[in-house]
DORO-391720 format. One line per 3 residues: number of its first residue (from 1); their letters; for each residue x, y, z of N, C-alpha, C. Coordinates in steps of 0.001 Angstrom, whole numbers. Layout:
// residues N
NUM = a = X Y Z X Y Z X Y Z ~ ...
//
This chain:
// residues 255
1 = xxx = -28294 -25975 73867 -27397 -27012 73340 -25966 -26565 73470 ~ -25078 -27238 74109 -23695 -26943 74220 -22897 -27698 73194 ~ -22288 -26906 72304 -21611 -27517 71227 -20103 -27175 71280
4 = xxx = -19782 -25918 71336 -18364 -25490 71177 -17495 -25920 72339 ~ -17952 -25630 73563 -17150 -25956 74708 -16727 -27381 74841 ~ -17648 -28353 74859 -17245 -29745 74938 -16370 -30205 73726
7 = xxx = -16654 -29652 72525 -15850 -30042 71400 -14439 -29565 71513 ~ -14237 -28333 72031 -12866 -27788 72133 -12108 -28541 73177 ~ -12786 -28871 74295 -12032 -29689 75362 -11628 -31013 74858
10 = xxx = -12473 -31683 74114 -12121 -33014 73566 -11009 -32857 72468 ~ -11121 -31794 71718 -10087 -31582 70706 -8697 -31358 71412 ~ -8703 -30627 72504 -7442 -30398 73232 -6882 -31755 73673
13 = xxx = -7733 -32646 74182 -7262 -33941 74622 -6677 -34779 73455 ~ -7361 -34739 72307 -6846 -35416 71110 -5484 -34839 70707 ~ -5349 -33512 70700 -4071 -32913 70312 -2951 -33279 71364
16 = xxx = -3377 -33280 72587 -2392 -33617 73637 -1879 -35068 73456 ~ -2843 -35944 73128 -2496 -37339 72898 -1480 -37522 71772 ~ -1746 -36828 70677 -868 -36892 69480 484 -36356 69814
19 = xxx = 561 -35237 70613 1846 -34678 70984 2539 -35582 71981 ~ 1831 -36301 72802 2420 -37234 73742 3126 -38355 72945 ~ 2484 -38857 71899 3055 -39887 71085 4395 -39429 70466
22 = xxx = 4333 -38147 69921 5550 -37600 69329 6631 -37439 70414 ~ 6339 -37013 71573 7329 -36844 72652 7887 -38204 73091 ~ 7031 -39231 73198 7493 -40518 73620 8456 -41149 72565
25 = xxx = 8138 -40950 71307 9002 -41409 70255 10342 -40701 70278 ~ 10307 -39380 70538 11590 -38622 70499 12428 -38972 71702 ~ 11795 -39208 72848 12572 -39529 74089 13048 -40953 74172
28 = xxx = 12477 -41843 73501 12858 -43281 73611 13642 -43763 72447 ~ 13468 -43112 71271 14114 -43712 70045 15219 -42800 69568 ~ 15049 -41422 69536 15978 -40570 68921 17154 -40287 69880
31 = xxx = 18354 -40165 69318 19566 -39936 70078 19698 -38421 70496 ~ 18892 -38020 71449 18884 -36582 71761 19662 -36437 73135 ~ 20382 -35319 73243 21034 -35048 74512 20072 -34491 75535
34 = xxx = 20408 -34442 76807 19455 -33891 77831 19091 -32437 77490 ~ 20009 -31608 77001 19706 -30248 76628 18643 -30212 75519 ~ 18881 -31090 74479 17966 -31128 73395 16584 -31596 73826
37 = xxx = 16513 -32575 74720 15226 -33026 75233 14523 -31897 75981 ~ 15228 -31169 76793 14617 -29998 77485 14090 -28938 76567 ~ 14836 -28600 75510 14365 -27695 74453 13165 -28182 73743
40 = xxx = 13222 -29453 73423 12092 -30036 72673 10827 -30089 73539 ~ 11050 -30320 74842 9778 -30281 75727 9112 -28936 75732 ~ 9948 -27876 75856 9397 -26569 75868 8776 -26220 74554
43 = xxx = 9374 -26564 73455 8794 -26262 72152 7551 -27092 71907 ~ 7418 -28259 72368 6189 -29105 72153 5114 -28593 73026 ~ 5343 -28161 74269 4257 -27660 75083 3725 -26324 74484
46 = xxx = 4628 -25438 74044 4187 -24229 73451 3420 -24500 72118 ~ 3944 -25471 71325 3286 -25796 70137 1876 -26311 70366 ~ 1737 -27193 71422 393 -27644 71717 -624 -26559 72026
49 = xxx = -182 -25614 72834 -1080 -24512 73205 -1417 -23711 71926 ~ -386 -23477 71136 -657 -22627 69891 -1556 -23394 68935 ~ -1321 -24678 68789 -2175 -25466 67836 -3576 -25508 68285
52 = xxx = -3761 -25685 69602 -5153 -25803 70082 -5835 -24453 69930 ~ -5082 -23318 70158 -5774 -22010 69975 -6106 -21768 68505 ~ -5267 -22064 67552 -5564 -21932 66152 -6704 -22833 65656
55 = xxx = -6685 -24096 66048 -7735 -24982 65678 -9074 -24518 66290 ~ -8993 -24037 67534 -10192 -23588 68201 -10810 -22377 67395 ~ -10013 -21486 66941 -10515 -20377 66142 -11200 -20914 64864
58 = xxx = -10561 -21849 64185 -11243 -22366 62981 -12533 -23074 63264 ~ -12553 -23906 64351 -13792 -24616 64769 -14865 -23637 65130 ~ -14480 -22562 65881 -15488 -21608 66257 -16088 -20906 65023
61 = xxx = -15263 -20622 64035 -15739 -19991 62878 -16638 -20864 62078 ~ -16299 -22198 61926 -17099 -23101 61161 -18391 -23424 61835 ~ -18409 -23438 63181 -19596 -23812 63938 -20516 -22515 64225
64 = xxx = -20174 -21389 63768 -20954 -20188 64071 -22381 -20283 63591 ~ -22641 -20771 62356 -24072 -20922 61965 -24886 -21877 62872 ~ -24219 -22932 63305 -24884 -23871 64152 -25185 -23221 65545
67 = xxx = -24314 -22435 66071 -24513 -21810 67320 -25638 -20760 67206 ~ -25658 -19982 66115 -26711 -18969 65894 -28117 -19709 65784 ~ -28120 -20817 65069 -29382 -21553 64945 -29829 -22116 66289
70 = xxx = -28945 -22540 67111 -29284 -23110 68382 -29836 -22005 69270 ~ -29440 -20767 69101 -29893 -19655 69958 -31232 -19135 69535 ~ -31743 -19528 68368 -33092 -19068 67889 -34172 -19969 68340
73 = xxx = -35410 -19382 68546 -36512 -20227 68850 -37046 -20973 67651 ~ -37642 -22074 67878 -38234 -22890 66828 -39620 -22333 66499 ~ -40096 -22505 65239 -39410 -23145 64161 -38401 -22197 63472
76 = xxx = -37316 -22737 62903 -36294 -21929 62348 -36668 -21551 60905 ~ -36104 -20458 60460 -36215 -20097 59088 -35449 -20991 58246 ~ -35980 -21149 56969 -35331 -22185 56066 -33874 -21867 55761
79 = xxx = -33565 -20573 55584 -32177 -20176 55347 -31274 -20525 56526 ~ -31814 -20291 57762 -31039 -20618 58915 -30800 -22078 59015 ~ -31772 -22849 58716 -31635 -24323 58722 -30626 -24787 57717
82 = xxx = -30705 -24229 56506 -29724 -24572 55463 -28333 -24243 55905 ~ -28143 -23077 56459 -26797 -22652 56906 -26285 -23548 58029 ~ -27179 -23866 58919 -26779 -24733 60051 -26388 -26163 59611
85 = xxx = -27206 -26685 58650 -26893 -28001 58096 -25560 -28022 57316 ~ -25359 -26964 56540 -24117 -26859 55783 -22867 -26752 56730 ~ -23096 -25946 57775 -22016 -25793 58796 -21693 -27150 59390
88 = xxx = -22774 -27855 59763 -22530 -29196 60451 -21796 -30200 59509 ~ -22056 -30130 58173 -21341 -31006 57270 -19943 -30491 56995 ~ -19676 -29242 57048 -18299 -28706 56813 -17429 -28821 58027
91 = xxx = -18026 -28817 59221 -17239 -28779 60461 -16184 -29868 60614 ~ -16530 -31096 60363 -15446 -32236 60586 -14296 -32037 59607 ~ -14568 -31823 58364 -13441 -31665 57371 -12625 -30463 57637
94 = xxx = -13339 -29354 57913 -12582 -28133 58139 -11666 -28155 59401 ~ -12233 -28766 60493 -11458 -28886 61744 -10256 -29868 61542 ~ -10500 -30958 60791 -9416 -31878 60521 -8322 -31225 59626
97 = xxx = -8705 -30541 58621 -7726 -29924 57834 -6930 -28855 58535 ~ -7523 -28105 59367 -6854 -27092 60191 -5805 -27810 61127 ~ -6252 -28817 61727 -5341 -29621 62659 -4139 -30157 61834
100 = xxx = -4364 -30730 60675 -3308 -31284 59919 -2274 -30130 59425 ~ -2849 -29028 58957 -1991 -27972 58442 -1160 -27372 59574 ~ -1825 -27051 60710 -1076 -26411 61813 -123 -27442 62409
103 = xxx = -446 -28709 62515 503 -29678 62970 1723 -29882 62115 ~ 1502 -29834 60820 2649 -29960 59831 3581 -28732 59976 ~ 2985 -27517 60120 3820 -26345 60253 4564 -26362 61522
106 = xxx = 3949 -26782 62613 4634 -26779 63895 5737 -27901 63908 ~ 5532 -28974 63134 6583 -29991 63020 7751 -29338 62323 ~ 7543 -28576 61224 8680 -27951 60651 9415 -26989 61523
109 = xxx = 8684 -26267 62385 9307 -25410 63375 10148 -26174 64390 ~ 9608 -27278 64920 10298 -28074 65853 11611 -28684 65264 ~ 11576 -29105 64024 12737 -29675 63369 13760 -28559 63243
112 = xxx = 13379 -27440 62848 14296 -26290 62638 14970 -25932 63995 ~ 14162 -25919 65054 14744 -25610 66372 15768 -26654 66816 ~ 15379 -27922 66557 16280 -28971 67010 17557 -29020 66124
115 = xxx = 17439 -28649 64919 18714 -28646 64061 19561 -27494 64533 ~ 18915 -26376 65002 19744 -25325 65529 20451 -25680 66796 ~ 19914 -26756 67533 20570 -27283 68692 21606 -28369 68382
118 = xxx = 21874 -28608 67093 22883 -29571 66727 22431 -30881 66229 ~ 21103 -31035 66007 20557 -32338 65515 21002 -32506 64047 ~ 21543 -33688 63688 21952 -33939 62296 20664 -33752 61334
121 = xxx = 20942 -33356 60066 19839 -33208 59130 18990 -34435 58875 ~ 19706 -35610 58788 18966 -36815 58465 18112 -37249 59620 ~ 18608 -37055 60874 17763 -37369 62029 16556 -36374 62131
124 = xxx = 16853 -35142 61733 15801 -34137 61670 14660 -34565 60745 ~ 15036 -35072 59567 14037 -35586 58641 13266 -36714 59208 ~ 13868 -37602 59869 13171 -38685 60515 12214 -38165 61621
127 = xxx = 12691 -37139 62314 11766 -36512 63289 10593 -35798 62618 ~ 10824 -35266 61491 9736 -34646 60709 8681 -35711 60330 ~ 9165 -36890 59963 8271 -38051 59654 7359 -38388 60839
130 = xxx = 7978 -38482 62078 7225 -38712 63250 6226 -37616 63517 ~ 6655 -36345 63349 5759 -35252 63561 4581 -35240 62602 ~ 4874 -35561 61369 3778 -35594 60381 2796 -36749 60686
133 = xxx = 3310 -37903 61132 2499 -39002 61509 1527 -38611 62650 ~ 2066 -37957 63663 1237 -37560 64820 293 -36444 64382 ~ 669 -35610 63457 -297 -34589 62936 -1486 -35239 62288
136 = xxx = -1195 -36261 61461 -2293 -36957 60869 -3203 -37693 61860 ~ -2536 -38235 62895 -3309 -38872 63970 -4206 -37866 64650 ~ -3690 -36681 64944 -4493 -35622 65579 -5628 -35161 64694
139 = xxx = -5389 -35113 63412 -6360 -34645 62372 -7521 -35651 62339 ~ -7146 -36924 62318 -8199 -37952 62304 -9051 -37980 63549 ~ -8366 -37852 64706 -9151 -37752 65940 -10091 -36527 65982
142 = xxx = -9576 -35376 65457 -10350 -34173 65448 -11557 -34367 64577 ~ -11391 -35026 63380 -12504 -35274 62512 -13536 -36111 63186 ~ -13208 -37123 63883 -14155 -37971 64524 -14925 -37229 65584
145 = xxx = -14213 -36411 66358 -14880 -35645 67451 -15809 -34552 66874 ~ -15383 -33903 65770 -16247 -32886 65168 -17460 -33458 64506 ~ -17279 -34603 63881 -18386 -35307 63269 -19435 -35743 64332
148 = xxx = -18957 -36244 65439 -19871 -36617 66519 -20640 -35375 67038 ~ -19943 -34277 67244 -20611 -33061 67719 -21514 -32493 66675 ~ -21174 -32526 65414 -22146 -32057 64351 -23356 -32932 64273
151 = xxx = -23199 -34177 64401 -24369 -35117 64336 -25318 -34758 65467 ~ -24785 -34567 66657 -25635 -34193 67775 -26320 -32918 67637 ~ -25659 -31930 67027 -26300 -30620 66779 -27435 -30741 65738
154 = xxx = -27136 -31560 64693 -28223 -31730 63710 -29452 -32430 64301 ~ -29145 -33393 65107 -30268 -34085 65756 -31084 -33215 66689 ~ -30367 -32271 67388 -31059 -31332 68230 -31851 -30284 67462
157 = xxx = -31280 -29813 66373 -32008 -28798 65612 -33070 -29379 64694 ~ -32815 -30584 64148 -33725 -31201 63265 -33976 -30376 62065 ~ -32933 -30035 61249 -33152 -29253 60041 -33897 -30000 58952
160 = xxx = -34841 -29338 58373 -35598 -29989 57304 -35016 -29693 55924 ~ -34145 -28813 55845 -33512 -28491 54552 -32528 -29540 54136 ~ -32527 -29907 52797 -31610 -30872 52306 -30296 -30159 51889
163 = xxx = -29236 -30715 52238 -27915 -30098 51900 -27135 -31135 51093 ~ -26644 -30566 49950 -25805 -31461 49155 -24402 -31662 49765 ~ -24036 -32863 50045 -22704 -33046 50709 -21917 -33927 49755
166 = xxx = -20681 -33478 49613 -19667 -34173 48794 -19101 -35365 49602 ~ -18816 -36412 48812 -18140 -37575 49467 -19103 -38630 49763 ~ -18618 -39828 49911 -19368 -41014 50259 -18842 -41720 51444
169 = xxx = -19592 -42693 51924 -19098 -43482 53054 -17914 -44323 52633 ~ -17934 -44777 51380 -16750 -45574 50838 -15543 -44718 50828 ~ -15742 -43447 50417 -14566 -42523 50371 -13969 -42243 51709
172 = xxx = -14885 -42088 52711 -14400 -41831 54099 -13688 -43026 54659 ~ -14191 -44231 54400 -13473 -45423 54859 -12073 -45476 54155 ~ -12009 -45173 52888 -10749 -45264 52220 -9781 -44198 52834
175 = xxx = -10315 -43002 53152 -9444 -42024 53785 -8910 -42416 55145 ~ -9784 -43039 55834 -9332 -43566 57218 -8234 -44574 57098 ~ -8436 -45577 56106 -7501 -46647 55882 -6202 -46032 55433
178 = xxx = -6245 -45081 54499 -5016 -44467 53988 -4362 -43713 55067 ~ -5100 -43009 55954 -4460 -42312 57003 -3717 -43191 58005 ~ -4342 -44264 58330 -3711 -45256 59311 -2502 -45918 58686
181 = xxx = -2584 -46228 57418 -1383 -46801 56734 -247 -45779 56675 ~ -654 -44556 56411 424 -43515 56347 1080 -43277 57673 ~ 353 -43305 58694 849 -43119 60077 1814 -44247 60390
184 = xxx = 1412 -45481 60157 2274 -46612 60400 3541 -46617 59590 ~ 3413 -46247 58309 4643 -46179 57467 5633 -45112 57926 ~ 5041 -43958 58213 5994 -42803 58667 6660 -43263 59990
187 = xxx = 5898 -43772 60961 6510 -44102 62218 7559 -45248 62084 ~ 7252 -46286 61354 8141 -47403 61207 9383 -46943 60405 ~ 9166 -46194 59361 10348 -45738 58527 11299 -44873 59318
190 = xxx = 10715 -43903 60094 11467 -42945 60853 12253 -43674 61957 ~ 11555 -44478 62750 12228 -45174 63877 13261 -46249 63339 ~ 12890 -46890 62235 13806 -47825 61643 15095 -47198 61171
193 = xxx = 14921 -45970 60609 16194 -45367 60126 17033 -44871 61307 ~ 16384 -44375 62368 17094 -43903 63512 17895 -45076 64171 ~ 17228 -46250 64259 17926 -47403 64802 19050 -47839 63904
196 = xxx = 18840 -47805 62578 19923 -48135 61666 21133 -47143 61785 ~ 20781 -45908 61858 21851 -44861 61992 22661 -45122 63262 ~ 21948 -45418 64354 22653 -45590 65602 23586 -46784 65569
199 = xxx = 23040 -47931 64977 23861 -49141 64882 25075 -48935 63969 ~ 24899 -48129 62875 25896 -47878 61917 27022 -47013 62607 ~ 26613 -46066 63376 27635 -45172 64046 28413 -46009 65112
202 = xxx = 27735 -46862 65762 28470 -47683 66797 29445 -48649 66143 ~ 29006 -49194 64989 29970 -50137 64262 31101 -49358 63656 ~ 30830 -48137 63175 31928 -47336 62593 32959 -47006 63709
205 = xxx = 32478 -46580 64871 33339 -46289 65983 34165 -47483 66416 ~ 33465 -48628 66507 34235 -49841 66946 35217 -50176 65930 ~ 34934 -50119 64630 35900 -50412 63619 37066 -49459 63642
208 = xxx = 36868 -48220 63878 37921 -47256 63932 38812 -47486 65113 ~ 38213 -47902 66238 39031 -48229 67478 39977 -49394 67224 ~ 39375 -50444 66558 40111 -51653 66238 41267 -51249 65288
211 = xxx = 40989 -50491 64270 42027 -50097 63306 43097 -49261 63931 ~ 42740 -48384 64854 43701 -47489 65509 44575 -48370 66446 ~ 44026 -49289 67163 44765 -50211 67989 45776 -51000 67169
214 = xxx = 45292 -51492 65930 46179 -52245 65181 47343 -51395 64584 ~ 46983 -50182 64217 48029 -49193 63700 49042 -48897 64775 ~ 48607 -48702 65994 49448 -48354 67103 50443 -49546 67409
217 = xxx = 49920 -50726 67406 50727 -51832 67677 51794 -52094 66536 ~ 51475 -51685 65337 52387 -51874 64191 53312 -50665 64003 ~ 53119 -49686 64887 53947 -48416 64658 55322 -48586 65115
220 = xxx = 55636 -49609 65891 56972 -49797 66415 57348 -48719 67415 ~ 58518 -48130 67208 59006 -47176 68104 58604 -45736 67720 ~ 57762 -45532 66852 57349 -44225 66449 56642 -43501 67559
223 = xxx = 56763 -42209 67558 56112 -41377 68611 55698 -40059 67996 ~ 54934 -39310 68765 54518 -38000 68378 53784 -37916 67097 ~ 54158 -36897 66233 53384 -36751 64981 53545 -37917 64011
226 = xxx = 54655 -38600 64076 54817 -39789 63222 53729 -40852 63577 ~ 53475 -41018 64809 52479 -42005 65237 51092 -41597 64767 ~ 50736 -40333 64889 49473 -39877 64393 49271 -39997 62899
229 = xxx = 50431 -39702 62212 50373 -39915 60685 50218 -41426 60359 ~ 50833 -42248 61124 50715 -43736 60904 49283 -44150 61011 ~ 48670 -43691 62056 47293 -44047 62323 46358 -43557 61136
232 = xxx = 46642 -42374 60638 45850 -41841 59534 46053 -42597 58267 ~ 47300 -43018 57972 47578 -43756 56788 46898 -45200 56800 ~ 46854 -45789 58000 46271 -47135 58060 44804 -47069 58124
235 = xxx = 44152 -46158 58820 42701 -46128 58990 42007 -45272 57970 ~ 42688 -44364 57297 42109 -43373 56374 41093 -42490 57123 ~ 41220 -42424 58434 40361 -41534 59179 41181 -40403 59807
238 = xxx = 40558 -39222 59895 41269 -38022 60437 41886 -38370 61785 ~ 43172 -38032 62061 43826 -38279 63298 44501 -36980 63704 ~ 44567 -36800 65003 45194 -35602 65624 46030 -36011 66821
241 = xxx = 47038 -35282 67055 47917 -35492 68222 47673 -34304 69181 ~ 47277 -34592 70379 46952 -33503 71359 48119 -33351 72341 ~ 48331 -32157 72760 49354 -31836 73737 48838 -32068 75160
244 = xxx = 49649 -31818 76140 49241 -32022 77587 48059 -31095 77953 ~ 47933 -29960 77343 46797 -29045 77694 45576 -29306 76814 ~ 45568 -30251 75917 44427 -30512 75099 44474 -29776 73720
247 = xxx = 45536 -29074 73463 45684 -28362 72181 46153 -29375 71117 ~ 45759 -29047 69882 46132 -29893 68738 47550 -29615 68324 ~ 48430 -30603 68443 49828 -30468 68066 50080 -30747 66562
250 = xxx = 49406 -31790 66124 49557 -32211 64668 48218 -32834 64273 ~ 47848 -32629 63040 46577 -33137 62466 46829 -33663 61108 ~ 46191 -34864 60829 46330 -35472 59543 44907 -35924 59044
253 = xxx = 44690 -35557 57851 43358 -35869 57224 42368 -34735 57460 ~ 41401 -34693 56584 40334 -33654 56690 39334 -34014 57789 ~ 38877 -33063 58511 37890 -33306 59562 38246 -32615 60863
//
């Protein structure tokens, strides 16, 4: 019975899909510069490999009793059957939890790296929301894959020992519904804020340009530092007068 290899391959595909969703959101919604996108691409690829390696270690540890039982001839000892059954029931939840924890930690690392590249803190928090949503998505996919693999292993081994399992079908359905709602909420909240932030910045810049044009037209014959001061008094925005070489000759207002 082949259990670990197919499960790890499918887990990698599930993690890659969740990372692709995060990358697509970052590339299409977030106001990232080309340098920031290049750095994010490198960080996400490295994070995908690291996440898959860590999750694989956890899955291999949880599935060890199942693999040992599959290697033994039938009929199996009762203790071996009990250990295999308990391992099969723990495998989906353990793999899902490992995926969620590792994904959340890697999201924090990605946000820290991007903030070091100049990403504003509020945009970084929105990115953390997207990362957490994709981590939940990957955890749910990992749970489904591990549950399918565990069911096949139990069917193959046919354990006769009864194992007490916590949780009910109703609770699992509730967990799935809560996870899907949380993913949607995080994605819509993060992307909505980023769109709002971009529109607000554009409106602020347009308003400042109109105010500066009005101040310049009302400045009369003023020139030099007096003109920069006039713009600052009218717009209440920091203003600076630059020399021919780009150096700051006069500055008014904080900023």
